C-alpha positions as CSV (number, residue, x, y, z in Angstrom):
1,M,0.0,0.0,0.0
2,T,1.2,3.4,-0.8
3,V,0.3,6.7,0.7
4,K,0.3,9.6,-1.7
5,K,0.3,13.0,0.0
6,T,-0.7,16.0,-2.1
7,L,1.8,18.8,-2.7
8,Q,1.1,22.4,-1.7
9,T,2.7,23.9,-4.8
10,T,0.4,22.4,-7.5
11,R,-2.1,20.4,-5.7
12,L,-3.8,20.3,-2.3
13,K,-2.1,21.2,1.0
14,V,-1.0,18.5,3.4
15,I,-2.3,19.3,6.9
16,T,-0.6,18.5,10.2
17,P,-2.5,19.4,13.3
18,V,-0.8,21.9,15.5
19,S,-1.2,21.8,19.3
20,N,-1.0,24.7,21.6
21,E,-2.0,25.4,25.2
22,R,-5.7,26.0,24.3
23,D,-5.9,23.0,21.9
24,T,-5.3,19.4,22.5
25,G,-4.9,18.8,18.7
26,R,-7.6,16.1,18.7
27,T,-9.1,15.6,15.2
28,I,-11.8,13.9,13.2
29,L,-10.8,12.1,10.0
30,G,-13.0,12.0,6.9
31,L,-12.8,9.2,4.3
32,D,-14.0,9.0,0.6
33,I,-13.7,5.3,0.1
34,G,-13.5,4.2,-3.5
35,A,-12.6,0.9,-5.3
36,R,-9.1,2.2,-6.2
37,R,-8.3,5.0,-3.8
38,I,-9.4,6.4,-0.4
39,G,-9.3,10.2,0.0
40,L,-8.6,11.4,3.5
41,A,-9.4,14.8,5.2
42,V,-8.8,16.0,8.7
43,A,-10.5,18.6,10.9
44,R,-9.3,19.7,14.3
45,Q,-12.1,19.2,16.8
46,D,-12.0,22.8,18.1
47,I,-11.8,24.5,14.7
48,R,-14.0,22.2,12.7
49,I,-12.7,23.2,9.3
50,P,-11.8,20.1,7.2
51,Q,-8.8,20.1,5.0
52,P,-7.5,17.5,2.5
53,L,-4.9,15.2,4.1
54,A,-3.8,12.4,1.8
55,T,-4.9,9.6,-0.6
56,L,-4.4,5.9,0.1
57,D,-4.3,3.0,-2.4
58,A,-7.4,1.0,-1.7
59,S,-6.5,-2.1,-3.7
60,T,-5.8,-4.1,-0.5
61,S,-8.4,-3.3,2.1
62,G,-6.6,-4.9,5.1
63,T,-3.5,-2.7,4.4
64,A,-5.8,0.4,3.9
65,V,-7.4,-0.3,7.3
66,Q,-4.0,-0.5,8.9
67,Q,-2.9,2.8,7.3
68,I,-6.1,4.5,8.4
69,A,-5.5,3.2,11.9
70,R,-1.9,4.6,11.8
71,L,-3.2,8.0,10.6
72,A,-5.9,8.1,13.2
73,T,-3.2,7.6,15.9
74,E,-0.8,10.1,14.3
75,H,-3.5,12.7,14.1
76,D,-5.1,11.9,17.5
77,A,-8.4,11.2,15.9
78,V,-11.5,10.9,18.2
79,A,-13.7,9.8,15.3
80,I,-13.8,8.8,11.7
81,V,-16.4,9.8,9.2
82,A,-16.8,7.6,6.1
83,G,-18.7,8.7,3.0
84,W,-21.7,6.4,2.4
85,P,-22.4,6.1,-1.3
86,R,-26.0,5.4,-2.4
87,G,-27.9,5.7,-5.6
88,M,-29.6,9.1,-6.3
89,A,-32.9,7.6,-5.1
90,G,-31.2,6.5,-1.9
91,Q,-30.9,2.8,-2.8
92,S,-28.1,0.5,-1.9
93,T,-25.5,-0.1,-4.7
94,A,-22.5,-2.5,-5.0
95,Q,-20.3,0.4,-3.8
96,T,-22.6,0.9,-0.8
97,K,-22.1,-2.7,0.2
98,A,-18.3,-2.5,-0.3
99,V,-18.1,0.6,1.9
100,E,-20.2,-1.0,4.6
101,V,-17.8,-4.0,4.6
102,F,-14.8,-1.7,4.8
103,V,-16.4,0.3,7.6
104,A,-17.1,-2.9,9.5
105,Q,-13.4,-3.7,9.2
106,L,-12.4,-0.2,10.5
107,R,-14.8,-0.6,13.4
108,Q,-13.1,-3.9,14.4
109,E,-9.6,-2.5,14.1
110,L,-10.1,1.0,15.6
111,S,-10.9,2.1,19.1
112,V,-12.6,5.3,17.9
113,P,-16.2,5.4,16.5
114,V,-16.7,5.3,12.7
115,Y,-19.7,7.2,11.4
116,L,-21.3,7.1,8.0
117,Q,-22.2,10.3,6.1
118,D,-24.1,10.6,2.8
119,E,-21.6,11.4,0.2
120,A,-24.0,12.3,-2.7
121,L,-22.2,14.3,-5.4
122,T,-19.1,15.1,-3.3
123,S,-16.7,13.8,-6.0
124,Q,-18.4,15.8,-8.7
125,K,-18.3,18.9,-6.5
126,A,-14.6,18.3,-5.8
127,E,-13.8,17.9,-9.5
128,A,-15.8,21.0,-10.4
129,E,-14.0,23.1,-7.8
130,L,-10.5,21.9,-8.8
131,S,-11.4,22.5,-12.5
132,A,-12.4,26.1,-11.6
133,R,-9.0,26.7,-10.1
134,R,-7.4,26.2,-13.6
135,K,-4.4,24.4,-12.2
136,P,-3.4,20.7,-12.8
137,F,-5.0,18.2,-10.5
138,T,-5.1,14.4,-10.2
139,K,-7.8,11.9,-9.2
140,E,-6.1,11.7,-5.9
141,D,-6.7,15.4,-5.4
142,I,-10.4,14.9,-6.2
143,D,-10.6,12.0,-3.7
144,A,-9.0,14.0,-0.9
145,L,-11.2,17.1,-1.6
146,A,-14.3,14.8,-1.7
147,A,-13.3,13.5,1.8
148,T,-13.2,17.1,2.9
149,Y,-16.7,17.7,1.7
150,I,-17.9,14.5,3.4
151,L,-16.4,15.6,6.7
152,E,-17.7,19.2,6.3
153,D,-21.2,17.8,5.8
154,Y,-20.9,15.6,8.8
155,L,-19.7,18.4,11.0
156,R,-22.5,20.7,9.8
157,D,-25.2,18.0,10.3
158,H,-24.0,16.3,13.5
159,H,-21.2,18.1,15.3
160,A,-22.4,21.7,15.5
161,N,-22.9,21.6,19.3
162,G,-20.0,19.3,20.5
163,P,-18.4,16.0,19.9
164,P,-20.2,13.3,17.7
165,S,-23.0,11.5,19.5
166,E,-23.7,7.8,19.3
167,A,-27.1,8.7,17.7
168,A,-25.1,9.7,14.6
169,H,-23.5,6.3,14.5
170,V,-25.0,4.4,11.6
């Protein structure tokens, strides 16, 4: 498994949480889980502004789970939010089932809760935003930015008044 971090110069910025006396540096990770790649985003719990983090190779799910566990530890994550793909009418698809299996593996491996968040049109929104910047971008950039939108939606919907609640756990 390889971890591809995006570059600040031509692509997306790599984020490293910074701790200070007022902040413990605890974070929430966002995931855009695809068949080939997993985009990751991070938001500090106190600031709640998600930013792209990295993109993982998803070809070996066991290794991807281990990489996410390592990143969760490195970034002092208190929760993980995974995008939940469904058809436009809300129906389950083959990718829905694949993500649910992957999330079940994450829940077994990690000691932090893993939540699901509707990811409708996040990849399309990410690609449109990157295209509008008129700078070169890759599919990895799209995935990391889509993870940012998934985490942003989750924070808006479930985390406005404090830490994630078990009620949001799907």
